[in-house]
Every structure is written in structure tokens, then in C-alpha cells.
N, C-alpha and C positions, 0 to 999 in steps of 0.2 A: 280801848274804851274811848280814847280821844278821837280816833279816826271814825268811830261809829257816830259820835255826836256831831262831828264835822259833816259827815255824809247826810245825817238827818237834817241838819240846818241847810245844806246845799239843796237837798230834795225839796224842802219846804219853800225855799226861795224860787226854785225852778217852777214849782206848781203855782205859786202866787204870781209869778211873772207871766206865765202862760194864761192865767185867768184874766189878768189885767189887759193883756194884748187882745184876748178874745172880746172883752168888753169894748175896747177901743175900735176894733174892727166892726163890731155890730152897731156901734154908735155912729159910724161914718157911712150912713146910707146915702145913696146918690138919688137925687130927684130926677123926675122925668125930663125937665127942661135941661139940666146938666147932661143927662144921658143923651138926649137928642143933639146937643151941641158938640159932643165929643167926637174926636176922630175915630174912624172905624177900627183902626189898629189898637186903640186904647180900650175899646168897648169889649172886645172878645175876652180878655182875661177877667173882666168884671162879670161877664155873663157866665163864664165857666165856674166861678166861685159862688154864684148865687144859689140859694136853696129855693124850694118851691114857693114858700111864703113870700120871700122878697120879690121873686119874679112876678107873682100875682099882684102884689102892691104896685110894682113898677108898671105893669101892663095897664092897670086901672088908671094910674097917673098919666100915662102916655095917651090913653083914650080921652081923658079929660082935657089934656092939652090940645089934642087933635080936634075935639068938638068946638073949641073956641074959634078955630079958623075954617072948619069944614063941618057943616051940620050932618052930612051923610056919612061921616067917618065910622059910625057904629055898624052900618051895613057893610062897609069895606072890611072892617076888622072881623066881623062875623064870617064873611065869605072867605077871607084869608085863613082864619082859624080852621074852618071846616075843610078847606082844600088841603091844608097841611095835615090835618088828621087823616083824611082819606089817603094821601100819599104815604103817610107813616104806616097806616094799616096795610097797604099794599106791599110795602117793603117788608113788614113783619110776616106777611103771608108767604112771600118768596123765601124768606129765611126758614120758615117752618116747613115749607115744601122740601128745601134742601136738607133739613134735619130729618125729615121722614125718610128720605132716600138713604141717609147715613145710617139710621136705625135699621132700615130694611136690609141694607148690605151687611151690617154687623150681625143681624139675626141670621141671614143666609150663611155667612161664614161660620158662625157658631154652630148652626144646625149641621152644616157639612162636616165640621170637626167632630161633632158628637156621633154622627153616622159613621165616620171613618173609625172612630174609637170602638164603636159597637161591633162593626164588621171585623175589625182587627182582633178584638177580644174573642169573638166567636171562632175565628180561624185559629187562634192560639189555643183555645179550649179543645178544639177538634184534634190539633196536633198533640196536645198533652194526653188526651184520651187514647190516641193511637199508640203513643209511647208506653202508656200503662198497659194496654192490651198486649203489646209485643213482649213484655216481660213475662 
């Protein structure tokens, strides 16, 4: 009974601690200016941990910072975003083409196996019928 109460208390502390650390992590948002001034090696782990909402906010802040020094930055960001989207679509199309070939090969192998089983079954039925007739 004592070990059960200890494990319940431990579980409660563990859940409470993880909740507090999640709040701390979400409260430590990075601004666009800090993001642009960071070294590239330190930026990649932050980018990998971001969710879509945080990434959208950061992109908006970066655009606002860029507008201060370059008025045509919106055109640049628009062009870069569309070019990245086009390249991502092409990569996905290539993956899908490869996947179609995999499915086609799998279907061909499965069809060949089914045909083999059917022909082998018919041959065995003929042999069994011949054995029955010979008796």
C-alpha cells in the first residue's frame, strides 16, 4: 500500500514537472531579430522543434524586419516561397512515380503467384482424379 502511494506521488510530480517545462519552452519564443543574428548551427535545432504556428509567426516577423531595410522584400519572399513550393511538388511527384512502380511490381508478383497457385491446383486436381479413376 505504501509503495502504491509513493508511485502515485512520483507520477504526479513527473506530470507536473513536464507540464511546467512545456510552459517554459513555449514562453521562450525567439524573435525575428534574434533569429537572424544567430549562427546557422544554432538555428537548425530551433527550426526542427518549431510547429507550424510558430513558424508562421516567425516568417511574418522576418518579413517585417526585412521591409524596414528593403521595400521590395515582399516580392522576394513571394518568389522564393513559390519556387520552393514548385520544387517540393516536383520532388513529391518523383516519389509518387517511384511508389507507383513499387505497387505495379507488387501487383505483378502477386498476380503471378495467384496464377501459379491456380495452375498448380488444377494440375493436382487432375492427378487426384486420375488416381481415383485407376482404383
